[in-house]
C-alpha positions as CSV (number, residue, x, y, z in Angstrom):
1,M,11.4,-1.3,74.7
2,T,10.8,1.7,72.7
3,D,13.4,0.5,70.3
4,I,11.7,-2.9,69.9
5,A,8.3,-1.2,69.4
6,M,9.8,1.2,66.9
7,V,11.5,-1.7,65.0
8,S,8.2,-3.6,65.0
9,A,6.3,-0.6,63.8
10,L,9.0,0.0,61.1
11,L,8.9,-3.7,60.0
12,A,5.1,-3.5,59.9
13,A,5.2,-0.4,57.8
14,I,7.8,-2.0,55.5
15,D,5.6,-5.1,55.2
16,T,2.5,-2.9,54.5
17,T,4.5,-1.0,51.9
18,I,5.7,-4.2,50.2
19,N,2.1,-5.5,50.2
20,L,0.8,-2.3,48.7
21,A,3.6,-2.3,46.1
22,K,2.6,-5.9,45.2
23,S,-1.0,-4.9,45.0
24,I,-0.2,-1.9,42.8
25,K,1.9,-4.1,40.6
26,E,-0.9,-6.7,40.2
27,S,-3.4,-3.9,39.7
28,V,-1.2,-2.3,36.9
29,H,-0.9,-5.7,35.3
30,S,-4.7,-6.2,35.6
31,L,-5.3,-2.7,34.3
32,K,-3.0,-3.3,31.3
33,K,-4.8,-6.6,30.6
34,A,-8.2,-4.9,30.9
35,E,-7.0,-2.1,28.6
36,L,-5.8,-4.7,26.1
37,N,-9.1,-6.6,26.4
38,L,-10.9,-3.3,25.8
39,M,-8.8,-2.5,22.8
40,I,-9.5,-6.0,21.4
41,A,-13.2,-5.6,22.0
42,G,-13.0,-2.2,20.1
43,L,-11.2,-3.9,17.3
44,I,-13.8,-6.6,17.0
45,D,-16.6,-4.1,17.1
46,T,-14.9,-2.0,14.4
47,Q,-14.4,-5.2,12.3
48,A,-18.1,-6.1,12.7
49,S,-19.1,-2.6,11.7
50,Q,-16.9,-2.9,8.6
51,K,-18.5,-6.3,7.7
52,L,-21.9,-4.8,8.0
53,L,-20.9,-1.9,5.8
54,A,-19.4,-4.3,3.3
55,A,-22.6,-6.3,3.2
56,D,-24.7,-3.1,2.7
57,L,-22.4,-2.1,-0.1
58,K,-22.7,-5.6,-1.7
59,I,-26.5,-5.3,-1.5
60,A,-26.5,-1.8,-3.0
61,I,-24.2,-2.9,-5.9
62,L,-26.5,-5.9,-6.5
63,E,-29.5,-3.7,-6.6
64,K,-27.8,-1.3,-9.0
65,E,-26.7,-4.2,-11.3
66,Q,-30.3,-5.5,-11.3
67,K,-31.6,-2.0,-12.2
68,I,-29.0,-1.7,-15.0
69,Q,-30.0,-5.1,-16.3
70,K,-33.7,-4.1,-16.2
71,L,-33.0,-0.8,-18.0
72,N,-30.9,-2.6,-20.6
73,E,-33.8,-5.1,-21.2
74,Q,-36.2,-2.2,-21.5
75,L,-33.9,-0.3,-23.9
76,A,-33.5,-3.4,-26.1
77,Y,-37.2,-3.9,-26.2
78,L,-37.8,-0.3,-27.1
79,N,-35.3,-0.6,-29.9
80,S,-37.0,-3.7,-31.2
81,Q,-39.7,-3.7,-33.9
82,N,-42.5,-5.0,-31.6
83,K,-43.9,-1.7,-30.3
84,P,-47.4,-1.7,-28.8
85,Q,-50.4,-0.1,-30.5
86,F,-52.6,2.1,-28.3
87,I,-56.2,1.0,-28.7
88,H,-59.0,2.3,-26.6
89,G,-56.7,3.2,-23.7
90,R,-55.0,-0.2,-23.7
91,Y,-51.9,-1.6,-25.4
92,K,-52.1,-4.3,-28.1
93,F,-48.9,-6.1,-29.2
94,E,-48.5,-7.5,-32.6
95,G,-48.7,-11.3,-32.5
96,D,-50.5,-11.4,-29.1
97,D,-54.2,-11.8,-28.6
98,G,-55.8,-9.6,-26.0
99,V,-54.9,-6.2,-24.6
100,Y,-52.5,-5.1,-21.9
101,C,-52.4,-2.5,-19.1
102,C,-50.9,0.8,-20.1
103,R,-49.9,1.7,-16.6
104,C,-47.9,-1.5,-16.0
105,W,-46.2,-1.3,-19.4
106,D,-45.4,2.4,-19.1
107,A,-44.2,2.3,-15.5
108,D,-42.5,-1.2,-15.3
109,F,-42.4,-2.5,-18.9
110,K,-44.4,-5.5,-17.7
111,K,-47.2,-7.0,-19.8
112,F,-50.3,-7.7,-17.7
113,R,-53.6,-8.5,-19.4
114,V,-56.6,-6.4,-19.0
115,V,-59.6,-8.6,-18.1
116,T,-63.3,-8.1,-17.9
117,K,-65.0,-8.2,-14.5
118,Q,-67.3,-11.2,-14.4
119,Y,-70.2,-9.6,-12.5
120,G,-72.0,-6.3,-12.4
121,P,-71.5,-3.6,-15.0
122,R,-68.9,-4.4,-17.6
123,I,-65.5,-3.0,-16.5
124,D,-62.1,-4.0,-17.7
125,Y,-59.3,-3.9,-15.2
126,C,-55.6,-4.9,-14.9
127,V,-55.0,-8.0,-12.8
128,A,-51.8,-6.5,-11.4
129,C,-52.3,-2.9,-10.6
130,K,-56.2,-2.9,-10.6
131,T,-56.4,0.0,-13.0
132,Q,-59.9,0.1,-14.4
133,Y,-60.7,0.8,-18.0
134,S,-64.2,1.8,-19.1
135,V,-65.6,0.0,-22.1
């Protein structure tokens, strides 16, 4: 009987070994698949980061192009004959009626009219930057 018990134990051990080998094989396959999925996820993440960087770069290039265009417009205007006259702390342009804010013109090359406050003491001010000019 010991021989039958030993054979049974041996067969049980072999069966257990075979089952463990199958489990390990399936686990290795699952691990490889998981590693592959992880690598694909990393690739997708890297690609998304690259797309974000490319979008940021496009925005920066567009901003630089707009700045260059603005500077070219300012340079063309400065080279033109229509330079403002400085009168009582305000700019007056030939051919225009009214006066314009010096701060807005000097900082941004934008022409904003200086208007007179309608109430209280007479104060002229810029409608854009609110700079006040005494009369």
